[in-house]
Structures are given as structure tokens and as C-alpha cells.
N, C-alpha and C positions, 0 to 999 in steps of 0.2 A: 458948252459944246462937248459932244461925245468924243471919247478918245479910243473907242473900240474900232475894230476892223475885221474883215472877213478874208480868209485865204483858203486855198485848196491845193491838193497834190494828187496826181493821178498816176497810179502804178499799174502796169499791165502784168498780171500774174501769169499769163500764158507765155510770156517771153522773159519775165524776170527783169524788165526794164521799165523806165519811165515812159508814159504814154505821151510822146511828143506830137504836136500838131493836132490835138484834140480840141474841138470847139466847145465852149461852155457859155451858156447864157444864164444870167441871174434875173429872176423876177421877184417882185414884191406884190403881195396881195393887199389891195386897198378896197374895202367894202366888197363889191361884187366883181371888181376888175383885177386882172392879172397884168401888171405893168412891168415892161422890160426896163431893167435898171442898167445892165451892162452886158457886153459880149467880149469874150477874150479867147485866145488860143494858147494852149500850153506850149512851153518852150522845151528844149532838149532835156531838161531835168523833170519834166512832167508838172511844172508849176507855171503860174502866170507871172509875167514880168512885173506886175504891180498888184496891189490888193484888189480883189474883185469888188469889194465894197469898202472904200476908204473912210476914215473918220468923219470927213465932212458930209458924207451921205448916210452915215450909220444911224439907225434908229430902231426902236422896238417894232416887232411885227412878225408876220409870217412871210417866209421866203421860199423860193425854189431854185435850185441849181439844176439846169438841164444839160446833160452831157451827151454829145453827139457820137455815141459809141459806134454806130453802124458806119458812118463816114470814116472814122478812125480805122476800123478794121478793114474797110475797103482800101484805105491808103497804105496799109502795111501788107496787103496781099492775102488776108484771111478769106478763104472761099466763102462766097455769099450764099446764104439760104434765101429762099423767097417765100415769105418775108424772113428777115433776120430774126433770130430769137431775141436778141437785144439790139435795138436800134437807137432809141433815145432813152436815157436813164434820168428820170426826174427824182430829185431828193428834196423833200419838203422839210423845213425845220423852222424853229422859232428863235428869235433873238429877244432876250429879256433884259440883258445887262449891256447898256450902251457904252460901257467903259471896258468891256472885255474883248479879248481876241477870240474869235470863233474860227476854228480851222475844221473844214469839212472835207476830209480826204476820200478818195474813191479807189478801191482795189478792184480791178476789172479783168474779166476774161470774156471770150465770146459767149459763154453759157452761164455766167454768174457774176455777181458783184457784192461788195460789202462796203459799209461806211461806218463812221463813228465820229464823235466830237473829239478832235485831237487838240494839240497844244502848239 
């Protein structure tokens, strides 16, 4: 059985604070299908309360984290453009080591974002 797991952390660089209340959905790509694996909301620290993908479901493959940035910006009062420059942010990545911790953080603002493989 795999011992790896997946986590994230979302920081709002426009406020200098964690992005609390941001919805995140994890998908796995299987053949030609995009399959929903989990859905979570960030806590006050900008993290999820549990692993997005725990060891029991962890396997090699292509994945996508989809961050609902537009809804988050609406919730904190950022004036909306029509349409928003960033509404949903998809981050596609691969998992090749089923015994590793994959950490995919998001640094976010209304007009830009960045990510990396963290620890």
C-alpha cells in the first residue's frame, strides 16, 4: 500500500494572509475521463483540514487541482470584473512516487498566481 499523500496551502498575496474559505476540487485523469476525487475548503490557515488525497487513495497518474478563485475573491469583497481575470485556476501535475508527500501550494492574487512542488 502507498504511504504518500497530497496537500496544499493557499496564500493570498494581495492581502498577505492565508486564503480562508477557498473551494478546491481534485480530479484524476483516467483514460479519456476527468474523475472527481475530492472536494475541500481551506481553513483559516489556508490549508485543508485533512489530506486532499490520503495514502489509501494515492496512486500514480495525472491529477488536477481546481481552485475557485473567483468565488473566494467575491467572498472577501474584491470588486468583480465581468468576467473575472482569474475565476478558476487549474493546476495539472503528475504523481510518480506513491510513497512521497506531494505538496502543491498556490500563491494567489486577483491578477496572477504561482505554484511549485513544496515539501
